C-alpha positions in Angstrom: -3.0 -31.8 16.7 -4.5 -32.5 13.1 -7.4 -30.6 13.5 -5.1 -27.8 14.7 -3.3 -28.3 11.8 -6.6 -28.0 9.5 -7.4 -25.1 10.9 -4.3 -23.3 10.2 -4.5 -24.4 6.6 -8.1 -23.3 6.1 -7.1 -19.7 7.6 -4.2 -19.5 5.3 -6.5 -20.4 2.3 -8.8 -17.5 3.2 -6.4 -15.3 3.6 -5.0 -16.1 0.2 -8.0 -15.7 -1.2 -9.0 -12.3 0.3 -5.4 -11.2 -1.0 -6.2 -12.1 -4.3 -9.4 -10.9 -4.3 -8.4 -7.5 -3.3 -5.4 -7.2 -5.6 -8.0 -7.8 -8.4 -10.4 -5.0 -7.1 -7.7 -2.6 -6.2 -5.2 -2.8 -8.5 -2.8 -0.4 -8.0 -4.4 1.1 -4.9 -3.6 -2.6 -3.1 -1.1 -2.5 -0.5 0.4 -5.7 0.6 1.5 -3.6 3.8 -1.9 -2.0 4.5 -3.6 -5.4 3.8 -1.4 -7.1 6.3 -1.7 -4.4 9.1 -5.3 -4.5 8.9 -5.6 -8.1 8.9 -3.3 -8.4 12.2 -5.1 -5.5 13.9 -7.8 -7.3 14.9 -6.2 -10.3 16.4 -8.0 -13.7 16.7 -11.3 -13.8 15.4 -13.6 -16.0 13.2 -13.1 -16.4 9.4 -16.3 -14.8 8.8 -16.0 -12.0 10.9 -12.4 -11.5 9.4 -13.9 -11.1 5.7 -16.4 -8.8 6.6 -13.6 -6.6 8.4 -11.3 -6.7 5.4 -14.3 -6.3 2.8 -14.8 -2.9 4.5 -11.0 -2.1 4.7 -11.1 -2.8 0.8 -14.0 -0.7 0.5 -12.2 2.0 2.4 -9.0 1.9 0.1 -11.3 2.6 -3.1 
C-alpha cells in the first residue's frame, strides 16, 4: 500500500511540474482543459513516455 501511495504522489508531482512548465512556456495559449484532455487521452503510461507526449502537445500549441 505504501508503494502504491508513493507511485500516486510521484505521478502527481510530475503532472504538477508539467503543468507549471507549459503554463510558463505557452502563456495565454495554455488551456487547462486542453492540457487535461491530452494528459488523459493516452491512458496509463510510464512518466517518461507521458512527458515526451506532453512535450509534443506543447510544441503543437505554440
